[in-house]
Structure formats: C-alpha cells, structure tokens
VOLO-774242 format. One record per residue (C-alpha): residue in three letters; y, x, z. Coordinates in steps of 0.5 Angstrom, whole numbers, padded with zeros to 4 digits, always signed. Layout:
% residues N
ALAYXZ...
END
This chain:
% residues 114
UNK+0007-0030-0028UNK+0008-0023-0027UNK+0014-0018-0029UNK+0011-0012-0031UNK+0013-0005-0032UNK+0016-0004-0039UNK+0013+0002-0043UNK+0020+0002-0046UNK+0022+0004-0039UNK+0017+0010-0040UNK+0014+0008-0033UNK+0021+0008-0030UNK+0024+0001-0027UNK+0029-0001-0022UNK+0024-0003-0016UNK+0027-0007-0010UNK+0024-0009-0004UNK+0029-0015-0001UNK+0028-0016+0007UNK+0031-0018+0013UNK+0029-0015+0019UNK+0026-0021+0023UNK+0021-0022+0018UNK+0014-0018+0020UNK+0011-0018+0013UNK+0016-0013+0009UNK+0013-0007+0012UNK+0006-0010+0010UNK+0009-0011+0003UNK+0012-0004+0003UNK+0006-0001+0004UNK+0002-0005-0001UNK+0007-0003-0006UNK+0007+0004-0005UNK+0000+0004-0005UNK+0000+0000-0012UNK+0005+0005-0015UNK+0000+0011-0013UNK-0006+0007-0016UNK-0002+0006-0023UNK+0000+0013-0024UNK+0007+0011-0021UNK+0007+0015-0015UNK+0014+0018-0016UNK+0017+0011-0017UNK+0023+0010-0012UNK+0023+0003-0008UNK+0030+0001-0006UNK+0030-0003+0001UNK+0035-0008+0001UNK+0036-0011+0008UNK+0039-0018+0008UNK+0043-0020+0014UNK+0046-0026+0013UNK+0045-0033+0010UNK+0051-0032+0005UNK+0048-0025+0003UNK+0042-0029+0002UNK+0045-0034-0003UNK+0049-0028-0006UNK+0043-0024-0008UNK+0039-0031-0009UNK+0034-0028-0004UNK+0028-0033-0004UNK+0025-0030+0003UNK+0023-0024+0006UNK+0019-0020+0003UNK+0022-0021-0004UNK+0020-0015-0010UNK+0024-0015-0016UNK+0023-0011-0022UNK+0030-0009-0026UNK+0033-0015-0022UNK+0028-0020-0023UNK+0023-0023-0018UNK+0017-0020-0020UNK+0013-0026-0017UNK+0017-0032-0018UNK+0016-0039-0016UNK+0018-0045-0020UNK+0023-0048-0014UNK+0026-0043-0010UNK+0031-0044-0005UNK+0035-0038-0002UNK+0036-0036+0005UNK+0034-0032+0011UNK+0026-0034+0012UNK+0020-0031+0011UNK+0016-0032+0004UNK+0009-0034+0003UNK+0005-0032-0003UNK-0001-0035-0006UNK-0006-0029-0006UNK-0014-0029-0008UNK-0015-0029+0000UNK-0011-0035+0001UNK-0003-0036+0003UNK+0000-0029+0006UNK+0006-0026+0008UNK+0006-0021+0003UNK+0003-0020-0004UNK-0004-0017-0004UNK-0005-0010-0007UNK-0009-0013-0012UNK-0003-0017-0014UNK+0001-0011-0014UNK-0003-0007-0018UNK-0004-0012-0023UNK+0004-0013-0023UNK+0005-0006-0025UNK+0000-0005-0030UNK+0000-0008-0037UNK-0006-0013-0037UNK-0005-0019-0042
END
C-alpha cells in the first residue's frame, strides 16, 4: 500500500525522514527521496529530518526502524506488523530486500498511479 501526495494539498505534503545515526541506510533513503521528488516535479518540497536517539523516543514516535519515510505523519510504506525501536528497517524492493526504498518505489509513491 502506498500513501500518495494528495492533489488537494496542491502538491505540498509534510515529508519526514526518521532515522537514527547508527543506521547507514538513511542517507541512501534521503538521496533517493530527493531524486524522486525531482523526478515527480516536487523538487522544492522540503524533507524534514527527524533523528531518533533513544528507544523511548522510538516508541513515542511509533518508529518502526531506520529509515522511515512519513507523508503527513503516516508511514509511506507500512508493513502489516510493525514493532517500534532502534533498528535498521528492511524494505522489499524489486531487486530483493534493501535497507532503503528503491527510487522506483519512491517515484511511484509520489505520483498518482492507480
């Protein structure tokens, strides 16, 4: 399930990238998300970086792992059963399991594809 930019927002949505500094994949996710925003005509859209630094904060933010991308406060790529804590997240992508969503997934996420 994908959470897409709603046209009612006029292309503007609150985009957050939640991460913890010990995870090497958040920078890859940030680069791919920035590129996906450019490719979908949303290059000016800011990405808010949210560093999660404790297990308590992870539970408070309902942080399923690093990196997590949220659109308007909702996990953009949710999984059926999520636990919350300081861990690296794994994504199913076209090329297999990955530590960050693929560029293709992010482009699809940001466009209005049925």
